[in-house]
Structure formats: structure tokens, C-alpha cells
C-alpha positions as CSV (number, residue, x, y, z in Angstrom):
1,M,136.1,119.8,107.6
2,N,134.3,117.6,110.1
3,S,131.2,119.7,109.7
4,I,131.2,119.1,105.9
5,K,131.6,115.3,106.4
6,R,128.7,115.4,108.9
7,T,126.5,117.4,106.5
8,L,127.3,115.1,103.6
9,K,126.6,112.0,105.6
10,K,123.2,113.5,106.7
11,E,122.2,114.4,103.2
12,F,123.3,111.0,101.9
13,F,121.0,109.3,104.5
14,I,118.2,111.6,103.6
15,Y,118.7,110.7,99.9
16,L,119.0,107.0,100.7
17,G,115.8,107.2,102.8
18,T,114.0,108.9,99.9
19,L,115.2,106.2,97.5
20,L,114.0,103.4,99.7
21,V,110.6,105.0,100.4
22,L,110.1,105.5,96.7
23,I,111.2,102.0,95.8
24,V,108.7,100.5,98.3
25,L,105.9,102.8,97.2
26,A,106.4,102.2,93.5
27,H,107.3,98.5,93.6
28,S,105.8,96.9,96.7
29,D,106.7,93.5,95.2
30,I,110.4,94.2,96.1
31,L,109.6,93.2,99.7
32,S,108.1,89.8,98.7
33,D,110.4,88.9,95.8
34,P,113.4,91.2,95.3
35,F,115.2,88.8,93.0
36,A,112.3,88.9,90.5
37,R,112.3,92.7,90.6
38,F,116.1,92.9,90.0
39,E,115.8,90.3,87.2
40,L,113.1,92.5,85.6
41,M,115.3,95.5,85.9
42,G,118.1,93.6,84.2
43,Q,115.8,92.6,81.3
44,K,114.6,96.1,80.7
45,E,118.1,97.6,81.4
46,N,116.6,100.4,83.5
47,F,119.0,100.6,86.4
48,T,119.4,104.3,86.6
49,H,115.7,105.5,86.8
50,P,115.3,104.9,90.6
51,F,118.3,107.1,91.2
52,I,117.1,109.9,88.9
53,Y,113.6,110.0,90.3
54,S,114.9,109.9,93.8
55,F,117.3,112.7,93.1
56,A,114.4,114.8,91.7
57,I,112.3,114.2,94.8
58,Y,115.3,114.7,97.0
59,S,115.9,118.1,95.3
60,V,112.4,119.2,96.0
61,I,112.7,118.1,99.6
62,F,116.1,119.9,99.9
63,I,114.6,123.2,98.5
64,I,111.7,123.0,100.9
65,R,114.0,122.3,103.8
66,K,116.2,125.3,102.9
67,I,113.2,127.6,102.6
68,I,112.0,126.5,106.0
69,D,115.5,127.0,107.5
70,F,115.6,130.5,106.0
71,I,112.2,131.4,107.4
72,S,112.9,130.0,110.8
73,S,116.2,131.9,110.9
74,L,114.3,135.2,110.2
75,F,112.1,134.5,113.2
76,E,115.1,133.6,115.4
77,K,116.8,136.9,114.5
78,K,113.6,138.8,115.1
79,A,113.2,137.2,118.6
80,Q,116.7,138.2,119.6
């Protein structure tokens, strides 16, 4: 059970990091005037799109990580 919590926490921080990087890359004005950015989001009522885009990118990153883990496990088994 502790392993599951650790894994979920790790994946949550990876997702959160992806979200923050995408926010800064797409909307650099969030660093200089975050209140204006949130006000604009409120006017357009588009609160969910950052989470959806981040989840899509996170999913791609997750798949790539799992492929790399699988390939590295093949080489570890072969070395033993």
C-alpha cells in the first residue's frame, strides 16, 4: 500500500510539473501579471483546458517512460 501511495505521489508531481511548464510556455504573462490571466480565463470560462492539455502531454510522457522502462528491463535481464 505504501508503494502505491509513493507511486501516485510521484506521478502527481510529474503531472503538476508538466502543467506548470506548459502554463509558463503557453502564457508567459502569468509570471508578470497572474491576476490578469486568471481574470481572462474567467471571462472566457475556459478553466479546464490547461488540465486537459497537460493530461494529454503527461500521457505521452508516461507512455514513453514505460517503453524506456520495458526496454531497460530487457537489457537488465540479459545482463544477468
